[in-house]
C-alpha positions in Angstrom: 40.0 -39.5 -7.6 36.5 -39.1 -6.1 36.1 -41.7 -3.4 33.2 -40.6 -1.2 30.5 -43.3 -0.9 26.9 -43.1 -1.7 24.8 -42.4 1.4 21.1 -43.0 1.9 19.0 -40.1 3.2 19.1 -41.7 6.7 22.9 -41.8 6.5 23.1 -38.3 5.3 21.1 -37.1 8.2 23.1 -39.2 10.7 26.3 -37.5 9.3 24.9 -34.1 9.9 23.9 -35.0 13.4 27.4 -36.4 14.1 28.8 -33.1 12.9 26.7 -31.2 15.4 23.7 -29.9 13.4 20.6 -29.9 15.5 17.6 -31.9 14.2 14.3 -31.1 15.9 12.1 -33.3 13.7 13.9 -36.2 12.0 11.0 -37.1 9.7 10.7 -33.6 8.5 14.4 -33.3 8.0 14.4 -36.5 5.9 11.6 -35.2 3.8 13.6 -32.1 3.0 16.6 -34.1 2.0 14.5 -36.2 -0.3 12.8 -33.2 -1.9 15.6 -30.6 -2.0 18.8 -32.6 -1.9 21.8 -32.7 0.4 24.1 -30.6 -1.8 21.6 -27.9 -2.6 20.8 -27.5 1.1 24.6 -27.6 1.9 24.9 -24.1 0.5 22.5 -22.9 3.1 24.1 -24.6 6.1 27.6 -23.6 5.0 27.5 -20.4 7.1 26.8 -22.6 10.1 30.1 -24.5 9.9 32.9 -24.0 12.3 35.8 -21.8 11.2 39.2 -20.8 12.4 41.7 -18.2 11.1 45.2 -19.2 10.1 47.4 -16.1 10.0 50.6 -16.2 8.0 53.1 -13.4 7.9 54.8 -13.4 4.5 56.5 -11.4 1.7 54.9 -12.4 -1.6 58.0 -11.5 -3.6 60.2 -13.8 -1.5 57.7 -16.4 -0.5 59.2 -16.1 3.0 57.7 -15.0 6.3 57.9 -11.2 6.8 56.4 -9.0 9.5 55.4 -6.4 6.9 52.5 -8.3 5.5 49.9 -10.7 6.8 47.6 -13.0 5.1 44.6 -14.5 6.9 43.2 -17.8 5.7 39.9 -19.1 7.0 39.7 -22.8 7.5 36.2 -24.3 7.3 35.5 -27.5 9.1 32.8 -30.2 8.7 31.5 -29.5 12.2 28.8 -27.0 12.9 28.8 -24.2 15.4 26.6 -24.8 18.4 23.0 -23.6 18.2 22.4 -24.1 14.5 19.7 -26.5 13.3 18.7 -28.3 10.1 15.5 -26.2 10.0 17.5 -23.0 10.0 19.1 -24.1 6.7 15.7 -25.0 5.2 14.3 -21.6 6.3 17.2 -19.9 4.5 16.5 -22.0 1.5 12.8 -21.0 1.5 13.7 -17.3 1.9 16.1 -17.6 -1.0 13.6 -19.3 -3.2 11.1 -16.5 -2.6 13.8 -13.9 -3.3 14.6 -15.6 -6.7 11.0 -15.7 -7.7 10.5 -12.0 -6.8 13.7 -11.1 -8.8 12.6 -13.0 -11.9 9.3 -11.1 -11.8 11.1 -7.8 -12.1 13.7 -9.0 -14.7 10.9 -10.4 -16.9 9.4 -6.9 -17.2 12.9 -5.4 -17.8 13.7 -8.0 -20.5 10.5 -7.4 -22.4 10.7 -3.6 -22.3 14.3 -3.6 -23.5 13.6 -6.0 -26.3 11.1 -3.5 -27.6 13.6 -0.6 -27.2 16.4 -2.4 -29.0 14.2 -3.7 -31.8 12.5 -0.4 -32.3 15.7 1.5 -32.4 17.5 -0.8 -34.8 14.3 -1.5 -36.8 14.1 2.2 -37.6 17.3 1.7 -39.6 16.3 -1.5 -41.3 14.0 -4.5 -40.7 17.1 -6.6 -40.8 19.5 -4.2 -39.0 20.9 -7.1 -36.9 22.5 -8.6 -40.0 24.3 -5.4 -41.0 27.7 -4.8 -39.6 27.5 -1.0 -40.1 25.0 -0.8 -37.3 27.4 -2.0 -34.6 30.7 -1.2 -33.0 33.7 -2.6 -34.8 34.7 -4.7 -31.8 31.3 -6.5 -32.2 31.0 -6.7 -36.0 34.5 -6.8 -37.4 37.1 -7.8 -34.8 37.8 -11.4 -34.0 37.4 -12.3 -30.4 40.8 -13.5 -29.2 39.2 -16.1 -26.8 36.8 -17.7 -29.3 38.4 -17.0 -32.6 35.0 -15.8 -33.9 33.7 -12.3 -34.7 31.1 -11.6 -31.9 28.3 -10.6 -34.3 28.8 -13.9 -36.2 28.5 -15.8 -32.9 25.4 -13.8 -32.0 23.8 -14.4 -35.4 24.3 -18.2 -35.0 22.7 -18.2 -31.6 19.9 -16.0 -33.0 19.3 -18.4 -35.9 19.1 -21.3 -33.5 16.4 -19.5 -31.5 14.4 -18.8 -34.6 14.8 -22.3 -35.9 13.7 -23.9 -32.6 10.8 -21.6 -32.0 7.3 -23.0 -32.2 5.6 -19.6 -31.7 2.8 -19.0 -34.2 4.0 -15.6 -35.2 7.4 -17.0 -36.0 6.0 -19.9 -38.0 3.6 -17.6 -39.8 6.4 -15.1 -40.7 8.7 -17.8 -42.0 5.9 -19.4 -44.0 4.6 -16.2 -45.6 7.7 -14.1 -46.0 10.6 -16.6 -45.5 13.9 -15.8 -43.8 15.3 -13.6 -42.4 12.8 -12.6 -39.8 12.4 -8.8 -39.2 13.9 -7.6 -36.0 10.6 -6.5 -34.4 9.3 -10.1 -34.8 12.6 -11.9 -34.1 13.2 -10.0 -30.8 10.3 -11.9 -29.2 12.4 -15.1 -29.1 15.5 -13.5 -27.5 16.5 -14.5 -24.0 18.1 -12.0 -21.7 21.6 -13.0 -22.7 20.9 -12.6 -26.4 19.3 -9.2 -25.8 22.1 -7.9 -23.6 24.9 -9.1 -26.0 23.3 -7.3 -28.9 22.9 -4.2 -26.8 26.6 -4.4 -26.0 27.4 -4.4 -29.7 25.2 -1.4 -30.6 26.7 2.0 -31.5 27.2 4.3 -28.4 24.7 6.9 -29.6 22.0 4.2 -29.9 22.9 2.8 -26.5 22.7 6.2 -24.9 19.4 6.9 -26.5 17.9 3.9 -24.8 19.8 4.4 -21.6 18.4 7.9 -21.2 14.9 6.5 -21.3 15.7 4.8 -18.0 17.3 7.7 -16.2 20.8 6.4 -17.0 23.3 9.0 -18.3 25.5 6.8 -20.5 24.9 3.9 -22.7 28.0 2.1 -21.4 26.4 2.2 -17.9 23.3 0.4 -19.1 25.5 -2.1 -21.0 27.3 -2.8 -17.7 24.0 -3.1 -15.8 22.5 -5.5 -18.3 25.6 -7.7 -18.1 25.1 -7.9 -14.3 21.3 -8.5 -14.6 21.8 -11.3 -17.1 24.1 -13.0 -14.5 21.5 -12.3 -11.8 18.8 -13.8 -14.0 20.8 -16.9 -14.7 21.4 -17.5 -11.0 17.7 -17.2 -10.4 16.6 -19.2 -13.4 18.9 -22.1 -12.5 17.6 -22.2 -8.9 21.1 -21.3 -7.5 21.7 -19.8 -4.1 21.3 -16.0 -4.4 20.9 -14.2 -1.0 24.7 -14.2 0.0 26.2 -15.0 -3.4 29.5 -13.3 -4.4 28.4 -11.7 -7.7 30.9 -12.4 -10.4 29.5 -9.7 -12.6 29.7 -6.3 -11.0 28.6 -2.9 -12.4 31.1 -0.2 -13.3 31.2 2.2 -10.3 31.2 5.4 -12.2 27.8 4.7 -13.6 26.2 4.0 -10.2 26.1 7.8 -9.6 22.8 7.7 -11.5 21.2 6.2 -8.4 21.3 8.8 -5.6 20.7 6.3 -2.8 24.0 4.6 -3.5 26.2 7.6 -2.9 28.8 6.9 -0.1 27.9 3.2 0.1 30.0 1.7 -2.7 32.3 -0.4 -0.6 33.8 -3.6 -2.1 31.5 -5.9 0.0 28.4 -4.1 -1.3 29.6 -4.1 -4.9 30.1 -7.8 -4.7 26.7 -8.7 -3.2 23.2 -9.1 -4.7 21.5 -6.2 -3.0 23.2 -3.7 -5.2 21.9 -5.4 -8.3 18.4 -5.4 -6.8 18.8 -1.6 -6.6 19.7 -1.5 -10.4 16.6 -3.7 -11.0 14.4 -1.3 -9.1 15.8 1.8 -10.8 15.0 0.5 -14.3 11.7 -1.0 -13.2 10.5 2.3 -11.9 10.9 3.8 -15.4 9.0 1.0 -16.9 6.2 0.9 -14.3 6.2 3.9 -11.9 3.4 2.5 -9.9 5.1 -0.9 -9.3 5.0 -2.3 -5.8 8.1 -4.5 -6.4 10.3 -2.6 -3.9 7.6 -2.8 -1.2 7.3 -6.5 -1.8 11.1 -6.9 -1.6 11.2 -5.0 1.7 8.4 -7.2 3.0 10.3 -10.3 2.1 13.6 -9.1 3.6 11.6 -8.7 6.9 10.9 -12.4 6.7 14.6 -13.3 6.8 15.2 -16.1 9.4 16.1 -14.8 12.8 19.7 -16.1 13.0 21.4 -12.9 14.3 22.4 -14.6 17.5 24.4 -17.1 15.4 25.9 -14.3 13.3 23.9 -14.9 10.1 22.2 -11.7 8.9 21.2 -9.7 5.8 24.6 -8.0 5.9 25.9 -11.0 3.9 23.5 -9.9 1.2 25.1 -6.4 1.0 22.2 -4.6 2.5 22.6 -0.8 2.7 21.5 0.8 5.9 18.4 2.9 5.5 17.1 1.1 2.4 13.6 0.7 3.9 13.1 4.5 3.9 14.2 5.1 0.3 11.9 6.8 -2.1 12.2 5.9 -5.8 9.8 8.5 -7.2 
């Protein structure tokens, strides 16, 4: 049962001071708590908290201590390491906010371009190709999902119908009034969000996927399918204002497809695969095919140079999965 009491902003700040967080300007800190919130900021001062390692020698099969194996568990305490201040957490938050805005700028362009590619490819078959099961993999159009009990295409179509029904866009209203339903794919695609788009791409036939993937310098359609799943997760993190810079990315791309990006060769360690910088590389690779003159990577490098100076306290861009030498990469 949750039993923590409600705390005023003043009490929240006093609690942080009691736990060792440095407050240089109390009024400024209170203002940040009021505008951003204690729990949103807590994700940015989490790296500042004291830790200790608890080592346990054990044999998993016997659940008994054994010298052959060791498990290290990190305990995180409420107290903060010395030298960290409230403003350091706010600076990390501001950096992260700028990063999310920059990422959304790139993902918007990718989303729009791929909407066109998917609708143009399927539209060549039929104006209502998205309704026809023959245009998709059996696993999407005929096989019941064991988790949901629904055929994925049916679920997709229900979501698609809701998007069309809720849309107040003039071109949707005009099409429905003049021609009725269903709406042709080259019109309907304009109301898709990234998730709707990526799920439909996942269901497309491999030859259609590869046709689109090749346009973006990606060898296999299944690689682009993997990337879009990751970029949809990345977009959701950004769109919901969640912490990004050091996030453990739940969705990770298939390693075999990453060979399409030369810069990544020799760098695909577990830490890098699980962190956001790799997905920024996927974003840049696709973006350069859409807009070869884009300055997005330069703007990203400029922002990374603004990362708060917390190296002395052990907080660096390494937690983001940065790859050494990225600043010298050429994407031409």
